[in-house]
N, C-alpha and C positions, 0 to 999 in steps of 0.2 A: 886512424885517419878520420877526417870529417865526412859528413854526408855529401852525396853528389850534388852538384850545382843544379838548382831548379831551373827549368826552361822558362823563358820570358813570357810565354803565352801569346806572343805577337803572331797574328794570323794575317798574312798578306792578302789572302782572298777576301776576308772580311773587311780589312782596311780599304782595299781597292773598290769594293762594292758600294761603299758609302760616299756619296758626293758631299762636298763641304766647301767652306771658304778656302780659296786658293788652290783648289784641286779640280783638274779637268781630265776627262777621259777623251782621248783622241784616237783616231784611226789614220793610218798612213798607207799609201800605196807602195808597192814594190819599187825599190830604187829611189824613193823620195828621201831627200835630205831632211833630217829632223834636227840636226845640230851641226854647226860648222866649227872647225878648229879656229880658235881666236874669239869666238862668241863669248859673251859674259855668261858664266856658269851660275845661273840663278834658278835652275829648275832641276828636279830629280825625275828621271824617267823610269817607270816600272813597266817592263815588257810583259804583258799578260798573255799574248798569243803571237806566235811567229818568231822571227829572229832579226837582229840588227847587226849590220856589218860595220865595224869600227875601223876606220882607216886614218893613219897619221901621215901628213905630208911633210916632207923634209927636202932640203937641197942636197943633191948628190954631186958627183964629179962634174966639172965643167958647167956648173950652174943649172943643171937639169933638175926638174922636180921629180921626186920619187914618192911612191905610195908604199907604206908599210902597213900590212894588215895585222891586227892584234890577235889573230888566231891562225892555226895551221892552214886550213882551207878557207880561202877568202872569196869563194864563188858566190 
C-alpha cells in the first residue's frame, strides 16, 4: 500500500489570529442571536470560545411552531 496521507497543515488558531480583508472577530452575549433561519448564508462562523445553540423552527401539528435543537442537551 501507499504512504499515509499528509496532513494539510491548516492551523485554525493561526488563521483566526490574523485579521484580513473580509474577516471580522466578533463577541456575542449569552442568548444573543447571531444568525436566523432564512437569512442569506454569506458568512462562516468559527467559534473560538464558548458554545452556540443551534435551533431549527418548524411547523408542528395544528400549525404550532416547534423548536428542534441539533444536539441532545439544548440548554
